[in-house]
C-alpha positions in Angstrom: 0.0 0.0 0.0 1.6 3.3 -1.0 1.8 6.0 1.6 1.0 8.8 -0.8 -2.3 10.3 -2.1 -2.9 11.9 -5.4 -3.7 15.6 -5.1 -5.6 17.2 -8.1 -6.5 20.8 -8.1 -8.8 22.2 -10.8 -9.7 25.9 -11.3 -11.7 27.6 -14.1 -8.4 28.0 -15.9 -7.8 24.2 -15.9 -5.7 21.7 -13.9 -3.1 23.5 -11.8 -1.7 20.6 -9.7 -1.6 16.9 -10.1 1.0 14.9 -8.0 1.3 12.2 -5.4 1.9 13.8 -2.0 2.4 12.7 1.6 0.0 15.1 3.3 -2.4 17.9 2.5 -3.7 20.4 5.1 -6.6 22.5 3.8 -9.1 25.0 5.0 -12.5 23.3 5.1 -15.9 24.7 6.2 -15.4 23.4 9.8 -11.7 24.3 10.1 -8.4 23.0 8.9 -8.2 19.3 8.1 -5.2 17.1 7.3 -5.4 14.4 4.8 -3.0 11.4 4.5 -3.3 8.4 2.2 -6.1 6.1 3.0 -8.3 8.8 4.5 -11.9 8.0 5.0 -14.1 9.2 2.1 -15.3 12.7 2.6 -17.0 15.5 0.6 -16.6 19.0 2.1 -16.6 22.6 1.2 -13.3 24.4 0.7 -13.1 28.0 2.1 -10.6 30.7 1.2 -7.3 30.3 3.0 -4.0 28.5 3.0 -3.4 24.9 1.8 -0.2 23.2 2.8 1.1 20.3 0.6 3.9 18.1 2.0 5.8 16.0 -0.5 9.1 14.3 0.2 9.9 16.5 3.2 9.2 19.7 1.4 6.2 21.9 2.0 4.4 24.0 -0.7 2.0 26.7 0.4 -1.0 27.5 -1.8 -3.6 30.2 -1.5 -7.0 28.7 -2.3 -10.5 30.2 -2.8 -13.9 28.7 -2.4 -14.7 25.2 -3.8 -15.4 21.6 -3.1 -13.1 18.8 -1.9 -13.7 15.1 -2.6 -11.5 12.8 -0.7 -11.2 9.0 -1.3 -8.5 6.7 0.1 -6.3 7.3 -2.9 -7.2 10.8 -4.2 -7.9 14.3 -3.1 -9.9 16.2 -5.9 -10.3 19.9 -5.4 -12.4 22.2 -7.6 -11.8 25.8 -6.6 -12.1 29.3 -8.1 -8.5 30.0 -7.2 -5.3 28.2 -6.4 -2.0 30.2 -6.4 1.3 28.9 -5.0 2.9 31.3 -2.5 5.9 32.1 -4.7 3.5 33.1 -7.6 1.5 35.6 -5.5 2.0 39.2 -6.5 1.5 40.9 -3.1 1.0 44.4 -4.5 -1.6 43.2 -6.9 -3.4 41.2 -4.2 -3.4 44.3 -2.0 -4.9 46.4 -4.7 -7.6 43.8 -5.3 -8.3 43.8 -1.5 -8.6 47.6 -1.5 -10.9 47.7 -4.5 -13.2 45.1 -3.0 -13.3 46.9 0.4 -14.1 50.2 -1.3 -16.8 48.6 -3.5 -18.5 47.2 -0.3 -18.9 50.8 0.9 -21.0 51.6 -2.2 -24.7 50.9 -2.5 -24.7 47.7 -4.5 -27.1 44.8 -4.9 -27.1 41.6 -2.9 -25.6 39.7 -5.8 -22.8 42.3 -6.2 -22.2 42.1 -2.4 -21.7 38.3 -2.7 -19.3 38.7 -5.7 -17.3 41.4 -4.0 -17.1 39.4 -0.8 -15.8 36.4 -2.8 -13.2 38.6 -4.5 -12.2 40.1 -1.1 -11.8 36.6 0.4 -9.6 35.5 -2.5 -7.3 38.5 -2.1 -7.1 38.1 1.6 -6.2 34.5 1.3 -3.4 35.4 -1.1 -2.1 38.1 1.2 -2.2 35.8 4.2 -0.2 33.1 2.5 2.3 35.6 1.0 2.8 37.6 4.1 3.0 34.5 6.4 5.5 32.7 4.2 7.5 35.7 2.8 9.0 33.9 -0.1 
């Protein structure tokens, strides 16, 4: 029995990650969860935040947005609206997006626009958290 699990991350832009890994820690609806190989089957909601992928003693930090996670004993499949590795995050651009979203929330906008702006704000905050916490 292998001690790795296949992690697949899909965004609207396509597949961004597909490798066998040792451990994945991800932000779920009820808090952070860690997933090793042979994890019990689980379907849960992904929330914006930091995902940590451990592979061969190395850790990769990824900012993720909202989405769904399907876990089987051999695979972790994630469909999300955003997945950006810490070293690919443009901090200045993420900060600008955060400021634009915060300013937009102060305007009189519809409920639908509020939801979209809140989602954009959550994505930019996730990126800033990962980048500032990891300082790569």
